[in-house]
N, C-alpha and C positions, 0 to 999 in steps of 0.2 A: 709265343708257345707258353710261358710263365705262368701264365694264368690257365690255362688249357687243362681239362681232366679227362680221365681217360672213362671208354664209355664201351658200354656191351649192349648194342641193339639187338632186339626179335625183328626181325626185319619179314621172316612170311613162318607160318606153323604155331604152333604152341611151343612153348616153353620146354625144351628138352625130350620134346615126342621128334621120333624119327624123321629127316627130311627139315627140318624146325633149320632156319638158317637166320645166323645172327653176323652182324659186321664190327668188328673192334675197331675203335677206330680214337682219337683224341677230339675232344669236341672243345671249340672256343666258350669263353664266355657267355657268351648267348646261345648255346645248346646246338650251335652247327657244326658239323664234322669239319674237321681244320683241313684244308686242302695248300700243301706246301707247294711255293711256286717255283721248285726246282725238284728233281728226281734223288739229288742226296737228300733232302728234308724228309721224305716220304717216310723211310724205314718200316716199321709195320703198320702203320698205323693206316687202316682202309682192309684188312685180313677181315676174308669170309669166313664165316666156321657154319659148316652144317652137320648136324648131328646125326649117324650113320644109326647107332644103339646108345640106349642110355639103361644102364640097371645096376642099381649102386653095390647089389652083390652078384653081380654076375660081371657080363661085359659092356663096358661103353666106350663109344670110339666117334670119333671127333673128325671131318676130314677140313683143311686150311688150304685158303688160296690167301696169296699175296703177288698183286691184289685184286680184291674183290672183284670175281668174273662169273658170278653165279647167274645164271638166265642171260649170258651174251656169248658170244662167240668168240672173243680176243681169250688168248691162251695167258695164262697166269706164269709169272715168273718165277715165283717159289711156291711148294705146293707139296701135300705129303696128307699122311694120317697119324693121328695121335689115339692109342687103344689103352686101355687099362683093364688087365683081367684081375678082377677083385680075390677070387678064389687061388689063385698063384702067385698074386702079389705082385703078378709083372706088370712092367711099364712099358709102352715101345711107342716109338716115335720116330716115322718113313718120313722123309724129304727129298724132291727132288730140286735141280736149281736150274733155268734155261735161261739165260740171259739175252735180251735181243742183242741184235747186230750181227755182222761178219763173223765169219769162225766160229757155228756154233759149237763143233766138238771140242773148245777152248774154253767156251762158256757154258758147258754143260757141267753137273755133277749131280751125285746121288749119296747119300749115306741113311742111318739108323744106327738109334741113340736106343740100346735095352737096358731098363734098371730092374733087376730083382731084388726085391726087397725079405723077400726069403731067405733068397741065398746070403744075404748081405748080413742078417742075423743070425744064421747059421753059421757063416765063416767067423764072426764076432762071437759066438758063442762057446762054437766047437772047434777053432784055429783050423779050420778048414782052407786050404789053399783054393779060392775061387775068385772068378772076378765077375762080381753081382755086376756092376756097371762097364758096358761096354759099346764103344762109339766104331764104326764102319762106314767110310766113305772111301767113292771112288770117281777119280777122274779119270779123261782120259791118261794124263802124266804120271799120276802118282796113285797108290793107293795109302787108305791110312788106317791106322788099328790102334786103338788108344782104351787104356780100360783102367778103374780103381781095384784094389784088394786093399780089404778093412781087415782090421787087429787089434784085438784087445791087448795094453797094458796090463803089469803089475797092479798101479793105482785107479784102474776101471777107467783108463782113457782110452781113445781110439786112436791109432796109427791108421793114417790111408797114404798106401803106395800108390802112385799114380805113374804112369808107362806112356809115352806116344810111341810109335811106331810108323814112322814114314816110310815109303819106300817106289822108288820109281819103276814103272811100268814098260817093259820091251826095251828099243833105242834109247828110253830116257831115264833110267836107272842109274847113270853115274852123272847126268846133269843134275837129278831132284838130288843126290847126295853132295854135288858139290855145292847148290844152291841153299840145304839144308845147313849145311857148314859154315856157310858165310854168313847166312841170317845169324847164325849163334853166337858167330866172332864179331860181328856189326854189336849185336847187343851186349857182350863183353866190354867193347870200346867205347859204346857211348855210357853206358855207367863209369867206366874209368875216370874217360872225360869228364862228366857232371859231378864227380867228386874231386877232381883237381878245381875245376872253375866255382866249387861252392855256390852253384845254381840251386841248390835246395831240393834239386827233381829228386823223387824217390829210383831207390836202384830197382833192377828187376825182382831181387831177394827181398826187398821192403815190400816190392806191392803183393809178391807171393803170401808174407806172413801177412799183410793185408787183409789178403783174399782170405787166409786161413783165419783170422779174428772173425771176419765176416761170416763165414762157414761154421766155427763154433758157437757164433749167438745166434744163427738161423734153426743148428739142432738142438739149444738148449732150448728155442720154441715151438719143437715140433710140435708138442704132447698138445700143442692148441689148437694143432691144426684140424682133427676130427671134429672138436667143438664149431670151430669157424665153416668148414664145409654142410653140418647140419644148419648153423645160420642161413644161409645160402639158399641150401633146398628149402627150409622153411619158409621164405620171403618170396620165391620162385612158386608157393604153393599159394600163397598167401596175395599171388598177383593175379586175380582176378576179376573179371566184370561183373556188374552189379547181379549178373542171373546166376552168380556162381560157379560160370564157366570160366578157364583158361581165357584172357585174351588173344585176340591173332592180331592187334593193332600191331 
């Protein structure tokens, strides 16, 4: 796996045309899709992507399924849709998970992630109290609601407040509350234990600070993303066959 590389292979149709189908996977050095020996190593590798619409100035939408089940009767474990609406600057990612095995009601969940870039910049520029990034997830035992709220400081730097709200459903409400409290207490105990032992393991706060630095680095490079997307689009447009038409291989 150390020598493998990520690949996005066109399986059917024309590049970025409706109903075109891709396979996202890890390739071995020989260019063969990597097939882990056990389920634990599969991860996202073998994800099927089907373009349902593609308009850089309008709406682009892609369905995904893990593992890829395109053209088969096998149900995927995880599936959903990613949509970007350019005029409104809204990104939406819906996902459903249904793990195989007994007790399907415990092994199923769904969620939606919404990112409203216009609302984000409006909140920063005008000081609006908004939630431009929001995640909602539902399981038989609990419901999750999380969001980010940005604000601009006097020095021009952004501050982002993150809120996570987890609530049990029905008779499971007290059980989820106890489990959530026990989990947070466990994290704190582990941090204190590592500090006493001098293991060198980062604390939860240190991990969060590292994540913040990583996000800051990503934000500083965000201005390069449009040029990258145009390069990708140009490369796909140039992926033609000898007669000047897009290849369907």
